[in-house]
N, C-alpha and C positions, 0 to 999 in steps of 0.2 A: 596538550594532547599526548597521550602515551604513545611512543613511537617504537615499540619493541619490534624487532625484525620478525618477518613472517616465519612460521614454523617450517622446519626442514621437510621436504617432501610434499609441500602444499602444491597442488596442481595449479598451473597458471590459468587465468580467466581471459576470455576474449571480449568480455562485456565492456562497453564504453560508458563512462560516467561523466555527466556534465556537472561540475561543481561551481555553484554561484555563491561567492563569498567576498565581501568587500575588504576584510582584514587580510592584508598581504601575508602576515606571519601564519595565520590560521590556514589560509588558502594553500600556501606552500607545504605546510606540514601535513595537512590532510591529503593533498595530492600525492606527496611522496609516500605516505603510509599506504595508500591504496595501490599505488604502483608496485610496492613491494609484494603485494598479494597478486600481482599479475593483471590488474585492471588497467585499461586505457583511460586516462583522465584528461578531459578538456576543462578549461576554467573560464570564468567570466567574473568581472569585478563589480558589476551592478546589475539590477534587475532587467533593464532594457536590453543591455548587451546579452544577458543570459537568455532572454526571450528570443532574440534574433538568432542566437547560436542553436537554441533548441529547435527552432523552426527549420533550420538548415538540415536537420535530421541526422540520423546515425548514432543517437545516444539511447542507451538501454535504461538508464536510471538518471533521474534529475535529483541532485542533492543540493539543497539551498538553505541559506540562512534566512531568518525571519526579517531582520533589520537590514535592508539594502537601500542604497541610493537609487534615484531614478524611478524605480518601481520596486516596492517592497516585496518580500517573499510571499505574503498573502495574496497580493495582487497578481504576482507572477504565476502562482499556483492556479488561481482562478482563470487566467488567460490560457494557460496550458490545458486546463480541463475543458475548455470550450471546444477543443479539436482533438484531444489526445487522451488515451487511457494509460499512458506510460507511467511506470512506478515513480512516485514522488516521495522523497524522504527529507523532512525538514529538520534543521538544527535550531535549537532554542536555548537561550541562556537559562541556567538552572533556576527554577522557581518561577519562571514566567508562564504561569498557567494560562493566562489569557492568550498569549501567543500560541501555545500548544493547541488550545481549543479552537482558536481562529484558523490555524493552519489545517487542522483536521476537517473543520467545517468547509474549508475552501476546496478540499479534495485530496489533501495529502494522505498517503497510505500509512505513514508511520512517522516517528520523530525520534531524535536523540538529543540529549542535553549537553551543553558545553560546560566544562572542557570535555571534548569527545574522546572516549576510550576506544582505541583502535579495534580491539577484539569485539566490542559491542557494535561498533559501526559496521565492520565487515560481516558480522552475523546478521544484522538487519538488512544489509544489501543482498546477501545471499538469499535470505528469505523472500525479499521482493522479487528477485530474479526467478526463484522457483515458482512463485505464484504467477509471474508473467509468462513463464514457459508453459505452465499448466494451462493457462487461459488461451494461449495461442496454439498449442499442440494437442491438447486433450489429455485426459488422464483416466485411469480405471480405478482411482482411489475412492471415488464415490459411486457406489453400485446403482445400477438401474434395475429395479425389481423385475421388470418385464423383459430385460435384455436389450430391447431396442426402443420401446415406447417412451415418449417424453412423459414427464411427470406434470400433472395438471392440478392446480390449486385455485379453484374459482376461475377468474379470468387470466390467471398467471400460468404460463407454460414454461417448464424448464427442461430443456433437452440436455441430459447429462452426458450423452455420447458426443453430440456436436458442440456442446458448451455454448448453446444459444438460449436466450431468454426472450420471451415475448409477453406482452400484456394486451389483452383484447385484440389479438392478432397483429399488433404492432411490435416490431423489434425494440428491445430495451438494451441500450449500450451501458455496460457495466465495466468499471475499472477492475483489474485482476483481483484486488483484495475484496471488492464488493461481490464479485462472482464467486470467489472461494467461500465467502461467508454465506451466501445464498445456498450454495451447494451443501454446506454443512447442515443448514436448516432443512433443506429439501430431503436429505438423507434420513431425517428423523422427524417428520411432520407431527405436530402435536406434542412433541417431547421437549421439555424445558432444558435448554442448554445454558449453563452458567458461564459467566464472563471469563473466569480463569481457564476453563476448558477450551473456550473459543480462542483465547490468547495462545494456547498451546497448539491447537489444530490449524488455525487460520494464519496466525502471525508467526508460528514456529518458535514461540518463546519457550526456552527451556527453564525459565525462572518466572517468578511472579512479576508481572508488568503492570503498567498503568492501565486500568480498565476503561479509562475515558476513551481510549482509541476504539474499543469495542462499541461503546455507547454512541459515539459520533458517527462511526461507520454504519451502524444500524439506522441512525437518523437519515443518512444519505441514501441508504438502500430503500428505506420506506418511501422517500420522495419519488423514487423511480418505479417501484412495484406496487405502491398503494400503502397509505399510512396505516391501515388496519390489518395488513397482511401479516405483519410480525407483531405479536402481542408481548407486552412487558408483564412478567410475573414478579411483582415486587418482592425484593429480598432474595430472589433466586436467579433470574436471568430472563431469557427470551424464548419464545417458541413460534413456529410457523403454523398459521391456521391451515387446517386441512381443506376447507372449502370456503 
């Protein structure tokens, strides 16, 4: 892992990260790198311990390896998603596309490949924290055309002011990334949004990223709001049905 010191003048962060990694060398180097950027880091060496420590609370981001003893990263992510929408960032060996897909399908918000570059890791964590803050505190970045009225698409209601989503009158629990993605669609119903633009606006990628993260998050979102609510426009991207 690249362990360059944090840039001078970088503000300290109070966010807490739970790092679950069985390789002691990687665990120590990642923890030290994140601490240089002002993050508080707790660690666990296997999935079962990681799950227990996560459930104890107080962690803003869960950073976990895919291959873990006791309970692997995929299983850990699924268990976390049963009760929490906390941001989850997975680490995968380079080229392990099956692990990446499985992790995102299990509910992870994003992933990084090993060996982990510090700058990339910190950028991804910052993006996750911005999305989580947006989801919990609200944001004016997505306009409500009527000022206060929720947006309605068939049986789907999106309250952009209160950041609440319901389907057929029942509340829908969305992870921060899923909510941000839905808000992007709701801001431009009927308009095709391509994957690269979604990577920039939802995942805050300042560079071209792996568009699988978009496709798999759309799949998860469809399961919650209706499989036909978001249409695929082959060769272009996705759009939200108006009604």
